[in-house]
Biopython code that builds the backbone (N, CA, C, O; Angstrom):
import numpy as np
from Bio.PDB.StructureBuilder import StructureBuilder

atoms = [
    (1, "MET", "N", (4.913, 142.858, -11.686)),
    (1, "MET", "CA", (6.351, 142.891, -10.565)),
    (1, "MET", "C", (5.635, 144.563, -9.903)),
    (1, "MET", "O", (5.126, 145.407, -10.640)),
    (2, "THR", "N", (5.790, 144.708, -8.255)),
    (2, "THR", "CA", (5.372, 146.355, -8.074)),
    (2, "THR", "C", (6.812, 147.088, -7.826)),
    (2, "THR", "O", (7.634, 146.654, -7.019)),
    (3, "VAL", "N", (7.000, 148.208, -8.590)),
    (3, "VAL", "CA", (8.444, 148.990, -7.893)),
    (3, "VAL", "C", (7.821, 149.906, -6.939)),
    (3, "VAL", "O", (6.625, 150.006, -7.212)),
    (4, "ARG", "N", (8.101, 150.503, -6.088)),
    (4, "ARG", "CA", (8.341, 152.136, -5.615)),
    (4, "ARG", "C", (9.056, 152.659, -5.747)),
    (4, "ARG", "O", (10.262, 152.428, -5.664)),
    (5, "VAL", "N", (8.281, 153.866, -6.093)),
    (5, "VAL", "CA", (8.979, 155.118, -6.575)),
    (5, "VAL", "C", (8.643, 156.455, -6.074)),
    (5, "VAL", "O", (7.508, 156.749, -5.701)),
    (6, "ARG", "N", (9.820, 157.409, -6.067)),
    (6, "ARG", "CA", (9.586, 158.486, -4.979)),
    (6, "ARG", "C", (8.414, 159.578, -6.008)),
    (6, "ARG", "O", (7.593, 160.373, -5.550)),
    (7, "ASP", "N", (8.647, 159.323, -7.246)),
    (7, "ASP", "CA", (7.902, 160.171, -7.941)),
    (7, "ASP", "C", (7.527, 159.630, -9.379)),
    (7, "ASP", "O", (8.326, 159.553, -10.313)),
    (8, "ARG", "N", (6.346, 159.309, -9.413)),
    (8, "ARG", "CA", (5.714, 158.611, -10.618)),
    (8, "ARG", "C", (6.389, 159.370, -11.788)),
    (8, "ARG", "O", (7.016, 158.881, -12.728)),
    (9, "GLY", "N", (6.165, 160.472, -11.566)),
    (9, "GLY", "CA", (6.319, 161.230, -12.985)),
    (9, "GLY", "C", (7.563, 160.840, -13.975)),
    (9, "GLY", "O", (7.760, 160.835, -15.190)),
    (10, "ARG", "N", (8.194, 160.560, -12.948)),
    (10, "ARG", "CA", (9.801, 160.523, -13.466)),
    (10, "ARG", "C", (10.333, 158.624, -14.013)),
    (10, "ARG", "O", (11.431, 158.181, -14.349)),
    (11, "ALA", "N", (8.930, 157.927, -13.873)),
    (11, "ALA", "CA", (9.474, 156.773, -13.945)),
    (11, "ALA", "C", (9.189, 156.223, -15.803)),
    (11, "ALA", "O", (9.359, 155.054, -16.149)),
    (12, "ALA", "N", (8.748, 157.339, -16.778)),
    (12, "ALA", "CA", (8.281, 157.092, -17.732)),
    (12, "ALA", "C", (9.272, 155.780, -18.364)),
    (12, "ALA", "O", (8.782, 154.715, -18.740)),
    (13, "ALA", "N", (10.649, 156.073, -18.393)),
    (13, "ALA", "CA", (11.649, 155.244, -18.580)),
    (13, "ALA", "C", (11.672, 153.981, -18.498)),
    (13, "ALA", "O", (11.997, 153.075, -19.265)),
    (14, "LEU", "N", (11.003, 154.086, -16.719)),
    (14, "LEU", "CA", (11.373, 153.029, -15.955)),
    (14, "LEU", "C", (10.664, 151.628, -17.191)),
    (14, "LEU", "O", (11.148, 150.690, -17.826)),
    (15, "LEU", "N", (9.189, 152.283, -16.976)),
    (15, "LEU", "CA", (7.822, 151.546, -17.501)),
    (15, "LEU", "C", (8.086, 151.568, -19.071)),
    (15, "LEU", "O", (7.353, 150.672, -19.489)),
    (16, "ALA", "N", (8.709, 152.089, -20.086)),
    (16, "ALA", "CA", (9.329, 152.002, -21.572)),
    (16, "ALA", "C", (9.782, 150.663, -21.101)),
    (16, "ALA", "O", (9.091, 149.651, -21.212)),
    (17, "THR", "N", (11.107, 150.702, -20.511)),
    (17, "THR", "CA", (11.838, 149.372, -20.520)),
    (17, "THR", "C", (11.490, 148.088, -20.286)),
    (17, "THR", "O", (11.733, 147.090, -20.965)),
    (18, "ALA", "N", (10.704, 148.230, -18.930)),
    (18, "ALA", "CA", (10.067, 146.828, -18.471)),
    (18, "ALA", "C", (8.988, 146.825, -19.854)),
    (18, "ALA", "O", (8.956, 145.678, -20.300)),
    (19, "ASP", "N", (8.387, 147.464, -20.398)),
    (19, "ASP", "CA", (7.053, 146.769, -21.549)),
    (19, "ASP", "C", (7.783, 146.482, -22.813)),
    (19, "ASP", "O", (6.987, 146.036, -23.639)),
    (20, "ARG", "N", (9.213, 146.585, -23.364)),
    (20, "ARG", "CA", (10.528, 145.877, -23.900)),
    (20, "ARG", "C", (10.502, 144.850, -23.559)),
    (20, "ARG", "O", (10.359, 143.896, -24.324)),
    (21, "CYS", "N", (10.613, 144.776, -22.521)),
    (21, "CYS", "CA", (11.051, 143.357, -22.098)),
    (21, "CYS", "C", (9.924, 142.498, -21.715)),
    (21, "CYS", "O", (9.895, 141.297, -21.447)),
    (22, "GLU", "N", (8.849, 143.539, -21.755)),
    (22, "GLU", "CA", (7.499, 142.202, -21.495)),
    (22, "GLU", "C", (7.366, 142.264, -20.053)),
    (22, "GLU", "O", (6.784, 141.273, -19.613)),
    (23, "ILE", "N", (7.684, 143.028, -19.258)),
    (23, "ILE", "CA", (7.563, 142.984, -17.521)),
    (23, "ILE", "C", (6.554, 143.623, -17.035)),
    (23, "ILE", "O", (6.793, 144.592, -16.314)),
    (24, "ASP", "N", (5.687, 143.384, -17.205)),
    (24, "ASP", "CA", (4.368, 143.576, -16.164)),
    (24, "ASP", "C", (4.830, 144.926, -14.738)),
    (24, "ASP", "O", (5.399, 144.277, -13.860)),
    (25, "VAL", "N", (4.780, 145.930, -14.454)),
    (25, "VAL", "CA", (4.973, 146.694, -13.963)),
    (25, "VAL", "C", (4.110, 147.890, -13.235)),
    (25, "VAL", "O", (3.681, 148.923, -13.749)),
    (26, "HIS", "N", (4.004, 147.484, -12.040)),
    (26, "HIS", "CA", (2.970, 148.220, -11.522)),
    (26, "HIS", "C", (3.570, 149.647, -10.650)),
    (26, "HIS", "O", (4.022, 149.241, -9.579)),
    (27, "LEU", "N", (3.675, 150.727, -10.730)),
    (27, "LEU", "CA", (3.891, 151.627, -9.601)),
    (27, "LEU", "C", (3.553, 152.338, -8.506)),
    (27, "LEU", "O", (2.782, 153.282, -8.676)),
    (28, "ALA", "N", (4.002, 152.074, -7.285)),
    (28, "ALA", "CA", (3.372, 152.081, -6.104)),
    (28, "ALA", "C", (4.413, 153.427, -5.801)),
    (28, "ALA", "O", (5.345, 153.822, -6.502)),
    (29, "ASP", "N", (3.845, 154.042, -4.345)),
    (29, "ASP", "CA", (4.599, 154.955, -3.878)),
    (29, "ASP", "C", (5.604, 154.455, -2.890)),
    (29, "ASP", "O", (5.557, 153.299, -2.470)),
    (30, "LEU", "N", (6.665, 155.461, -2.453)),
    (30, "LEU", "CA", (7.540, 154.658, -1.629)),
    (30, "LEU", "C", (6.933, 154.922, -0.126)),
    (30, "LEU", "O", (7.743, 154.989, 0.798)),
    (31, "ASP", "N", (5.682, 155.057, 0.118)),
    (31, "ASP", "CA", (5.712, 154.892, 1.657)),
    (31, "ASP", "C", (5.164, 153.364, 1.864)),
    (31, "ASP", "O", (5.079, 152.531, 0.961)),
    (32, "GLY", "N", (4.763, 153.139, 3.411)),
    (32, "GLY", "CA", (4.180, 151.559, 3.446)),
    (32, "GLY", "C", (5.639, 150.559, 3.803)),
    (32, "GLY", "O", (6.779, 150.853, 4.163)),
    (33, "ALA", "N", (5.052, 149.463, 3.547)),
    (33, "ALA", "CA", (5.711, 148.581, 4.273)),
    (33, "ALA", "C", (6.850, 148.262, 3.569)),
    (33, "ALA", "O", (7.071, 148.737, 2.455)),
    (34, "VAL", "N", (7.916, 147.161, 4.376)),
    (34, "VAL", "CA", (9.049, 147.234, 3.494)),
    (34, "VAL", "C", (8.435, 146.376, 2.136)),
    (34, "VAL", "O", (7.462, 145.621, 2.124)),
    (35, "PRO", "N", (9.437, 146.793, 0.877)),
    (35, "PRO", "CA", (9.198, 145.422, 0.402)),
    (35, "PRO", "C", (9.479, 143.698, 0.396)),
    (35, "PRO", "O", (10.538, 143.218, 0.799)),
    (36, "ALA", "N", (8.769, 143.187, 0.067)),
    (36, "ALA", "CA", (9.445, 141.562, 0.402)),
    (36, "ALA", "C", (10.091, 141.349, -0.457)),
    (36, "ALA", "O", (9.888, 141.721, -1.612)),
    (37, "GLY", "N", (10.928, 140.759, -0.090)),
    (37, "GLY", "CA", (12.068, 139.833, -0.527)),
    (37, "GLY", "C", (13.696, 141.156, -0.747)),
    (37, "GLY", "O", (14.756, 141.030, -0.135)),
    (38, "LEU", "N", (13.420, 142.124, -1.621)),
    (38, "LEU", "CA", (14.222, 142.749, -2.360)),
    (38, "LEU", "C", (14.288, 144.217, -2.281)),
    (38, "LEU", "O", (13.209, 144.726, -2.584)),
    (39, "LEU", "N", (15.248, 145.097, -1.959)),
    (39, "LEU", "CA", (15.032, 146.804, -2.246)),
    (39, "LEU", "C", (16.064, 146.669, -3.202)),
    (39, "LEU", "O", (17.025, 145.918, -3.031)),
    (40, "LEU", "N", (15.847, 147.577, -4.492)),
    (40, "LEU", "CA", (17.205, 147.891, -4.732)),
    (40, "LEU", "C", (17.043, 149.418, -4.635)),
    (40, "LEU", "O", (15.920, 149.726, -5.033)),
    (41, "SER", "N", (17.626, 150.276, -4.324)),
    (41, "SER", "CA", (17.818, 151.396, -3.892)),
    (41, "SER", "C", (18.639, 152.188, -4.937)),
    (41, "SER", "O", (19.649, 151.588, -5.306)),
    (42, "THR", "N", (18.398, 153.608, -5.591)),
    (42, "THR", "CA", (19.156, 153.791, -6.711)),
    (42, "THR", "C", (18.815, 155.157, -6.248)),
    (42, "THR", "O", (18.832, 156.044, -7.101)),
    (43, "LEU", "N", (18.572, 155.398, -5.276)),
    (43, "LEU", "CA", (18.191, 157.041, -4.405)),
    (43, "LEU", "C", (19.932, 157.443, -4.119)),
    (43, "LEU", "O", (20.856, 156.644, -3.967)),
    (44, "PRO", "N", (19.978, 158.890, -4.111)),
    (44, "PRO", "CA", (20.820, 160.067, -4.002)),
    (44, "PRO", "C", (21.192, 159.016, -2.460)),
    (44, "PRO", "O", (20.600, 158.040, -1.999)),
    (45, "PRO", "N", (22.669, 159.908, -1.915)),
    (45, "PRO", "CA", (23.090, 159.620, -0.615)),
    (45, "PRO", "C", (21.618, 160.177, 0.114)),
    (45, "PRO", "O", (20.856, 161.055, -0.290)),
    (46, "HIS", "N", (21.522, 159.237, 1.459)),
    (46, "HIS", "CA", (20.498, 159.971, 2.344)),
    (46, "HIS", "C", (18.785, 159.924, 2.120)),
    (46, "HIS", "O", (17.855, 159.904, 2.926)),
    (47, "ALA", "N", (18.865, 159.915, 0.247)),
    (47, "ALA", "CA", (17.081, 160.047, 0.250)),
    (47, "ALA", "C", (16.799, 158.860, 0.725)),
    (47, "ALA", "O", (15.714, 158.874, 1.305)),
    (48, "ALA", "N", (17.537, 157.399, 0.725)),
    (48, "ALA", "CA", (16.799, 156.659, 1.163)),
    (48, "ALA", "C", (16.824, 156.408, 3.042)),
    (48, "ALA", "O", (16.297, 155.522, 3.714)),
    (49, "ASP", "N", (17.535, 157.414, 3.391)),
    (49, "ASP", "CA", (17.598, 157.558, 5.023)),
    (49, "ASP", "C", (16.324, 157.117, 5.404)),
    (49, "ASP", "O", (16.369, 156.110, 6.111)),
    (50, "PRO", "N", (15.163, 157.562, 5.156)),
    (50, "PRO", "CA", (13.900, 157.228, 5.884)),
    (50, "PRO", "C", (13.198, 156.223, 5.583)),
    (50, "PRO", "O", (12.002, 156.235, 5.878)),
    (51, "LEU", "N", (13.773, 155.113, 4.924)),
    (51, "LEU", "CA", (13.646, 153.327, 4.765)),
    (51, "LEU", "C", (14.238, 152.987, 6.042)),
    (51, "LEU", "O", (13.545, 152.082, 6.507)),
    (52, "ALA", "N", (15.270, 153.297, 6.908)),
    (52, "ALA", "CA", (16.346, 152.738, 7.839)),
    (52, "ALA", "C", (15.288, 152.395, 9.105)),
    (52, "ALA", "O", (15.622, 151.608, 9.991)),
    (53, "GLY", "N", (13.938, 153.088, 9.097)),
    (53, "GLY", "CA", (12.928, 152.591, 10.198)),
    (53, "GLY", "C", (12.319, 151.308, 9.990)),
    (53, "GLY", "O", (11.995, 150.551, 10.906)),
    (54, "ARG", "N", (12.141, 151.037, 8.531)),
    (54, "ARG", "CA", (11.500, 149.998, 8.434)),
    (54, "ARG", "C", (11.915, 148.956, 9.204)),
    (54, "ARG", "O", (13.078, 149.034, 9.598)),
    (55, "PRO", "N", (10.975, 147.535, 9.683)),
    (55, "PRO", "CA", (11.588, 146.288, 10.045)),
    (55, "PRO", "C", (11.898, 145.700, 8.916)),
    (55, "PRO", "O", (11.255, 145.369, 7.919)),
    (56, "TRP", "N", (13.264, 145.611, 9.323)),
    (56, "TRP", "CA", (14.148, 144.718, 8.000)),
    (56, "TRP", "C", (14.625, 143.473, 8.721)),
    (56, "TRP", "O", (15.279, 143.415, 9.762)),
    (57, "THR", "N", (14.251, 142.667, 8.099)),
    (57, "THR", "CA", (14.363, 140.792, 8.378)),
    (57, "THR", "C", (15.561, 140.419, 7.878)),
    (57, "THR", "O", (16.170, 141.142, 7.089)),
    (58, "PRO", "N", (16.149, 138.913, 8.409)),
    (58, "PRO", "CA", (17.096, 138.505, 7.188)),
    (58, "PRO", "C", (16.837, 137.975, 6.106)),
    (58, "PRO", "O", (17.705, 137.520, 5.361)),
    (59, "GLN", "N", (14.885, 137.949, 5.728)),
    (59, "GLN", "CA", (14.590, 137.524, 4.610)),
    (59, "GLN", "C", (15.257, 138.529, 3.726)),
    (59, "GLN", "O", (15.831, 137.984, 2.783)),
    (60, "HIS", "N", (15.363, 139.941, 3.748)),
    (60, "HIS", "CA", (15.277, 140.934, 3.063)),
    (60, "HIS", "C", (16.912, 141.062, 2.351)),
    (60, "HIS", "O", (17.943, 141.013, 3.021)),
    (61, "VAL", "N", (16.858, 141.225, 0.948)),
    (61, "VAL", "CA", (17.991, 141.782, 0.599)),
    (61, "VAL", "C", (18.173, 143.244, -0.281)),
    (61, "VAL", "O", (17.402, 143.650, -1.151)),
    (62, "VAL", "N", (19.181, 143.782, 0.110)),
    (62, "VAL", "CA", (18.793, 145.264, 0.046)),
    (62, "VAL", "C", (20.424, 145.388, -1.035)),
    (62, "VAL", "O", (21.475, 144.796, -0.790)),
    (63, "LEU", "N", (20.210, 146.146, -1.979)),
    (63, "LEU", "CA", (21.545, 146.967, -2.590)),
    (63, "LEU", "C", (21.043, 148.154, -2.644)),
    (63, "LEU", "O", (20.055, 148.553, -3.260)),
    (64, "ASP", "N", (22.083, 148.942, -1.679)),
    (64, "ASP", "CA", (21.701, 150.421, -1.787)),
    (64, "ASP", "C", (23.188, 151.489, -2.739)),
    (64, "ASP", "O", (24.272, 151.966, -2.403)),
    (65, "VAL", "N", (22.387, 151.423, -3.966)),
    (65, "VAL", "CA", (23.987, 152.225, -4.851)),
    (65, "VAL", "C", (24.869, 153.381, -4.165)),
    (65, "VAL", "O", (26.065, 153.641, -4.297)),
    (66, "ALA", "N", (23.870, 153.983, -3.389)),
    (66, "ALA", "CA", (24.468, 155.287, -2.841)),
    (66, "ALA", "C", (25.665, 154.348, -1.816)),
    (66, "ALA", "O", (25.417, 153.666, -0.821)),
    (67, "TYR", "N", (27.226, 154.660, -2.592)),
    (67, "TYR", "CA", (28.888, 154.174, -1.612)),
    (67, "TYR", "C", (29.177, 155.239, -0.773)),
    (67, "TYR", "O", (29.950, 155.086, 0.173)),
    (68, "ASP", "N", (28.614, 156.364, -1.025)),
    (68, "ASP", "CA", (29.414, 157.577, -0.141)),
    (68, "ASP", "C", (27.979, 158.102, 0.660)),
    (68, "ASP", "O", (26.926, 158.200, 0.030)),
    (69, "PRO", "N", (28.050, 158.351, 1.785)),
    (69, "PRO", "CA", (28.708, 157.822, 2.939)),
    (69, "PRO", "C", (28.445, 156.257, 2.991)),
    (69, "PRO", "O", (27.283, 155.867, 2.875)),
    (70, "TRP", "N", (29.375, 155.436, 3.144)),
    (70, "TRP", "CA", (28.715, 154.127, 3.869)),
    (70, "TRP", "C", (29.591, 153.083, 5.340)),
    (70, "TRP", "O", (30.744, 152.851, 5.705)),
    (71, "PRO", "N", (28.477, 152.801, 5.684)),
    (71, "PRO", "CA", (27.326, 152.480, 5.558)),
    (71, "PRO", "C", (26.354, 153.633, 5.278)),
    (71, "PRO", "O", (26.705, 154.765, 5.610)),
    (72, "SER", "N", (24.753, 153.375, 4.495)),
    (72, "SER", "CA", (24.733, 154.620, 4.557)),
    (72, "SER", "C", (23.208, 154.373, 5.875)),
    (72, "SER", "O", (23.378, 153.457, 6.679)),
    (73, "GLU", "N", (22.335, 154.906, 5.947)),
    (73, "GLU", "CA", (21.807, 154.205, 7.176)),
    (73, "GLU", "C", (20.852, 153.716, 6.807)),
    (73, "GLU", "O", (20.109, 153.484, 7.761)),
    (74, "LEU", "N", (20.281, 153.293, 5.492)),
    (74, "LEU", "CA", (19.677, 152.321, 5.072)),
    (74, "LEU", "C", (20.447, 151.046, 5.388)),
    (74, "LEU", "O", (20.377, 150.415, 6.443)),
    (75, "ALA", "N", (21.019, 150.824, 4.567)),
    (75, "ALA", "CA", (21.960, 149.815, 4.599)),
    (75, "ALA", "C", (22.521, 149.594, 5.836)),
    (75, "ALA", "O", (22.793, 148.393, 5.819)),
    (76, "LYS", "N", (22.888, 150.093, 7.011)),
    (76, "LYS", "CA", (23.205, 150.107, 8.704)),
    (76, "LYS", "C", (22.194, 149.253, 8.858)),
    (76, "LYS", "O", (22.420, 148.045, 8.794)),
    (77, "ALA", "N", (20.688, 149.824, 9.128)),
    (77, "ALA", "CA", (19.580, 149.178, 9.417)),
    (77, "ALA", "C", (19.527, 147.909, 9.212)),
    (77, "ALA", "O", (19.351, 147.143, 10.160)),
    (78, "ALA", "N", (19.672, 147.464, 7.938)),
    (78, "ALA", "CA", (18.964, 145.985, 7.368)),
    (78, "ALA", "C", (20.139, 145.552, 7.562)),
    (78, "ALA", "O", (19.926, 144.602, 8.315)),
    (79, "ASP", "N", (21.617, 145.615, 7.341)),
    (79, "ASP", "CA", (22.685, 144.996, 8.149)),
    (79, "ASP", "C", (22.439, 144.455, 9.408)),
    (79, "ASP", "O", (22.627, 143.292, 9.765)),
    (80, "ASP", "N", (21.769, 145.898, 10.403)),
    (80, "ASP", "CA", (22.200, 145.214, 12.133)),
    (80, "ASP", "C", (20.811, 144.163, 12.157)),
    (80, "ASP", "O", (20.911, 143.327, 13.056)),
    (81, "ALA", "N", (19.608, 144.056, 11.383)),
    (81, "ALA", "CA", (18.399, 143.162, 11.258)),
    (81, "ALA", "C", (18.894, 142.142, 10.495)),
    (81, "ALA", "O", (17.952, 141.405, 10.207)),
    (82, "GLY", "N", (20.267, 141.609, 9.873)),
    (82, "GLY", "CA", (20.477, 140.665, 9.580)),
    (82, "GLY", "C", (20.073, 140.481, 8.431)),
    (82, "GLY", "O", (19.817, 139.295, 8.218)),
    (83, "ALA", "N", (19.805, 141.536, 7.104)),
    (83, "ALA", "CA", (19.103, 141.497, 5.894)),
    (83, "ALA", "C", (20.405, 141.052, 5.161)),
    (83, "ALA", "O", (21.325, 141.088, 5.978)),
    (84, "THR", "N", (20.917, 140.571, 3.700)),
    (84, "THR", "CA", (21.815, 140.798, 3.063)),
    (84, "THR", "C", (21.930, 142.125, 2.665)),
    (84, "THR", "O", (20.927, 142.839, 2.636)),
    (85, "VAL", "N", (23.286, 142.644, 2.283)),
    (85, "VAL", "CA", (22.927, 144.067, 2.071)),
    (85, "VAL", "C", (24.121, 144.121, 1.354)),
    (85, "VAL", "O", (25.115, 143.646, 1.905)),
    (86, "VAL", "N", (24.284, 144.842, -0.322)),
    (86, "VAL", "CA", (25.547, 145.133, -0.802)),
    (86, "VAL", "C", (25.181, 146.753, -1.369)),
    (86, "VAL", "O", (24.255, 147.495, -1.697)),
    (87, "SER", "N", (26.684, 146.663, -1.205)),
    (87, "SER", "CA", (27.164, 148.195, -1.260)),
    (87, "SER", "C", (26.853, 148.533, -2.960)),
    (87, "SER", "O", (26.914, 147.664, -3.830)),
    (88, "GLY", "N", (26.529, 149.900, -3.200)),
    (88, "GLY", "CA", (26.695, 150.081, -4.652)),
    (88, "GLY", "C", (27.964, 150.687, -5.067)),
    (88, "GLY", "O", (27.995, 151.537, -5.957)),
    (89, "ALA", "N", (29.103, 150.245, -4.399)),
    (89, "ALA", "CA", (30.435, 150.165, -4.734)),
    (89, "ALA", "C", (30.698, 148.776, -5.447)),
    (89, "ALA", "O", (31.593, 148.595, -6.273)),
    (90, "VAL", "N", (29.799, 147.825, -5.018)),
    (90, "VAL", "CA", (30.383, 146.373, -5.905)),
    (90, "VAL", "C", (29.315, 146.563, -7.489)),
    (90, "VAL", "O", (29.419, 145.701, -8.362)),
    (91, "MET", "N", (28.284, 147.840, -7.685)),
    (91, "MET", "CA", (27.500, 147.780, -8.904)),
    (91, "MET", "C", (28.541, 148.482, -9.540)),
    (91, "MET", "O", (28.758, 148.039, -10.668)),
    (92, "LEU", "N", (29.686, 149.979, -9.012)),
    (92, "LEU", "CA", (30.572, 150.801, -9.629)),
    (92, "LEU", "C", (31.755, 149.608, -9.691)),
    (92, "LEU", "O", (32.406, 149.755, -10.726)),
    (93, "LEU", "N", (32.054, 148.885, -9.182)),
    (93, "LEU", "CA", (33.564, 148.031, -9.591)),
    (93, "LEU", "C", (33.276, 147.134, -11.046)),
    (93, "LEU", "O", (34.030, 147.059, -12.017)),
    (94, "HIS", "N", (32.023, 146.529, -10.871)),
    (94, "HIS", "CA", (31.702, 145.880, -12.290)),
    (94, "HIS", "C", (31.196, 146.992, -13.274)),
    (94, "HIS", "O", (31.382, 146.531, -14.400)),
    (95, "GLN", "N", (30.640, 148.247, -13.374)),
    (95, "GLN", "CA", (30.836, 149.113, -14.204)),
    (95, "GLN", "C", (31.976, 149.423, -14.999)),
    (95, "GLN", "O", (32.131, 149.529, -16.216)),
    (96, "ALA", "N", (32.706, 149.538, -14.062)),
    (96, "ALA", "CA", (34.366, 150.297, -14.361)),
    (96, "ALA", "C", (35.412, 148.998, -14.995)),
    (96, "ALA", "O", (36.432, 149.081, -15.679)),
    (97, "ALA", "N", (34.686, 147.805, -14.453)),
    (97, "ALA", "CA", (35.432, 146.502, -15.596)),
    (97, "ALA", "C", (35.063, 146.154, -16.569)),
    (97, "ALA", "O", (35.754, 145.532, -17.376)),
    (98, "ALA", "N", (33.470, 146.581, -16.785)),
    (98, "ALA", "CA", (32.808, 146.463, -18.385)),
    (98, "ALA", "C", (33.697, 147.709, -19.064)),
    (98, "ALA", "O", (33.903, 147.816, -20.273)),
    (99, "GLN", "N", (34.116, 148.504, -18.171)),
    (99, "GLN", "CA", (34.286, 149.990, -19.445)),
    (99, "GLN", "C", (35.488, 149.506, -19.910)),
    (99, "GLN", "O", (35.713, 149.529, -21.120)),
    (100, "VAL", "N", (36.640, 148.882, -18.790)),
    (100, "VAL", "CA", (38.026, 148.470, -19.301)),
    (100, "VAL", "C", (37.497, 147.592, -20.327)),
    (100, "VAL", "O", (37.830, 147.793, -21.495)),
    (101, "GLU", "N", (37.032, 147.029, -20.151)),
    (101, "GLU", "CA", (37.049, 145.663, -21.590)),
    (101, "GLU", "C", (36.592, 146.346, -23.303)),
    (101, "GLU", "O", (37.053, 146.018, -24.397)),
    (102, "LEU", "N", (35.445, 147.461, -22.939)),
    (102, "LEU", "CA", (34.438, 147.551, -23.876)),
    (102, "LEU", "C", (36.061, 148.561, -24.441)),
    (102, "LEU", "O", (36.524, 148.353, -25.562)),
    (103, "MET", "N", (36.765, 149.661, -23.411)),
    (103, "MET", "CA", (37.890, 150.575, -23.908)),
    (103, "MET", "C", (38.749, 149.911, -24.571)),
    (103, "MET", "O", (38.930, 150.489, -25.643)),
    (104, "THR", "N", (39.676, 148.542, -24.438)),
    (104, "THR", "CA", (40.526, 148.180, -24.245)),
    (104, "THR", "C", (40.849, 146.799, -25.117)),
    (104, "THR", "O", (41.850, 146.438, -25.737)),
    (105, "GLY", "N", (39.395, 146.120, -24.857)),
    (105, "GLY", "CA", (39.671, 144.965, -25.494)),
    (105, "GLY", "C", (40.464, 143.676, -24.879)),
    (105, "GLY", "O", (40.713, 142.575, -25.369)),
    (106, "GLN", "N", (40.686, 144.109, -23.933)),
    (106, "GLN", "CA", (41.407, 143.198, -22.708)),
    (106, "GLN", "C", (40.407, 142.888, -21.463)),
    (106, "GLN", "O", (39.798, 143.806, -20.914)),
    (107, "LEU", "N", (40.257, 141.316, -20.990)),
    (107, "LEU", "CA", (39.590, 141.265, -19.714)),
    (107, "LEU", "C", (40.474, 142.655, -18.205)),
    (107, "LEU", "O", (41.619, 142.931, -17.847)),
    (108, "ALA", "N", (39.295, 143.025, -17.888)),
    (108, "ALA", "CA", (39.728, 144.467, -16.395)),
    (108, "ALA", "C", (40.501, 143.127, -15.315)),
    (108, "ALA", "O", (40.266, 141.938, -15.101)),
    (109, "PRO", "N", (41.229, 143.859, -14.977)),
    (109, "PRO", "CA", (41.871, 142.818, -13.460)),
    (109, "PRO", "C", (41.413, 143.104, -12.475)),
    (109, "PRO", "O", (41.972, 143.943, -11.768)),
    (110, "LEU", "N", (40.147, 142.456, -12.064)),
    (110, "LEU", "CA", (38.550, 142.552, -11.654)),
    (110, "LEU", "C", (39.621, 142.724, -9.614)),
    (110, "LEU", "O", (39.457, 143.545, -8.712)),
    (111, "GLU", "N", (40.299, 141.877, -9.697)),
    (111, "GLU", "CA", (40.494, 141.566, -8.657)),
    (111, "GLU", "C", (41.709, 142.676, -7.910)),
    (111, "GLU", "O", (41.715, 142.810, -6.687)),
    (112, "ALA", "N", (42.596, 143.343, -8.698)),
    (112, "ALA", "CA", (43.293, 144.436, -8.848)),
    (112, "ALA", "C", (42.049, 145.625, -8.246)),
    (112, "ALA", "O", (42.071, 146.342, -7.246)),
    (113, "MET", "N", (40.958, 145.454, -9.384)),
    (113, "MET", "CA", (40.398, 146.705, -9.156)),
    (113, "MET", "C", (39.786, 146.533, -7.642)),
    (113, "MET", "O", (40.117, 147.333, -6.768)),
    (114, "ARG", "N", (38.965, 145.554, -7.396)),
    (114, "ARG", "CA", (38.412, 145.605, -6.525)),
    (114, "ARG", "C", (39.463, 145.770, -5.147)),
    (114, "ARG", "O", (38.921, 146.349, -4.206)),
    (115, "GLU", "N", (40.618, 145.418, -4.961)),
    (115, "GLU", "CA", (41.392, 145.803, -4.514)),
    (115, "GLU", "C", (41.461, 147.245, -3.660)),
    (115, "GLU", "O", (41.432, 147.526, -2.462)),
    (116, "ALA", "N", (41.577, 148.090, -5.033)),
    (116, "ALA", "CA", (41.884, 149.222, -5.170)),
    (116, "ALA", "C", (40.784, 150.341, -4.571)),
    (116, "ALA", "O", (40.918, 151.419, -3.992)),
    (117, "LEU", "N", (39.436, 149.409, -5.075)),
    (117, "LEU", "CA", (38.070, 150.144, -4.606)),
    (117, "LEU", "C", (37.890, 150.271, -3.179)),
    (117, "LEU", "O", (37.750, 151.318, -2.546)),
    (118, "SER", "N", (37.921, 148.316, -2.461)),
    (118, "SER", "CA", (37.904, 148.347, -0.955)),
    (118, "SER", "C", (38.857, 149.601, -0.553)),
    (118, "SER", "O", (38.241, 150.559, -0.087)),
    (119, "GLU", "N", (40.071, 149.722, -0.646)),
    (119, "GLU", "CA", (41.205, 150.963, 0.104)),
    (119, "GLU", "C", (40.618, 151.991, -0.306)),
    (119, "GLU", "O", (41.127, 152.989, 0.204)),
    (120, "GLN", "N", (39.485, 152.311, -1.234)),
    (120, "GLN", "CA", (39.039, 153.839, -0.964)),
    (120, "GLN", "C", (37.586, 153.969, -0.882)),
    (120, "GLN", "O", (37.292, 155.075, -0.429)),
    (121, "VAL", "N", (36.438, 153.152, -1.189)),
    (121, "VAL", "CA", (35.587, 153.037, -0.146)),
    (121, "VAL", "C", (35.008, 151.322, 0.298)),
    (121, "VAL", "O", (34.682, 150.282, -0.274)),
    (122, "PRO", "N", (35.164, 151.938, 1.864)),
    (122, "PRO", "CA", (34.541, 150.538, 2.420)),
    (122, "PRO", "C", (33.158, 150.198, 1.626)),
    (122, "PRO", "O", (32.348, 150.826, 0.945)),
    (123, "GLY", "N", (33.364, 148.606, 2.175)),
    (123, "GLY", "CA", (32.326, 148.329, 1.764)),
    (123, "GLY", "C", (32.485, 147.798, 0.084)),
    (123, "GLY", "O", (31.556, 147.151, -0.397)),
    (124, "GLY", "N", (33.567, 148.078, -0.659)),
    (124, "GLY", "CA", (33.690, 148.193, -2.013)),
    (124, "GLY", "C", (34.459, 146.610, -2.276)),
    (124, "GLY", "O", (34.771, 146.257, -3.414)),
]
sb = StructureBuilder()
sb.init_structure("model")
sb.init_model(0)
sb.init_chain("A")
sb.init_seg("    ")
for serial, (resi, resn, name, xyz) in enumerate(atoms, 1):
    if name == "N":
        sb.init_residue(resn, " ", resi, " ")
    sb.init_atom(name, np.array(xyz, "f"), 0.0, 1.0, " ", f" {name:<3s}", serial, name[0])
structure = sb.get_structure()
């Protein structure tokens, strides 16, 4: 698996995790062509904006964890090209649900949480 990164020096934890999971990971710089298939952007807000100019297609799937502002430039460009785009707000929602369940021992009210999030974060 090829993972594109901004800073190879900060990828040590990623490589260690991949090694523990017995996943062969090769690092590549975050320049060059649009990755095939799936892009998981964990960059801070606006850091992925330069990727917006890449040739996105309906075959791409983009998860952009930046949820403010939403849509990000990356998400808007990929969506405009017909790619499947998932907001980081969805990840945030499920992280919060898991925390509620861990802290209370009760199932999280996922639909109520989803509704509350969608009122605060477009795309949530």
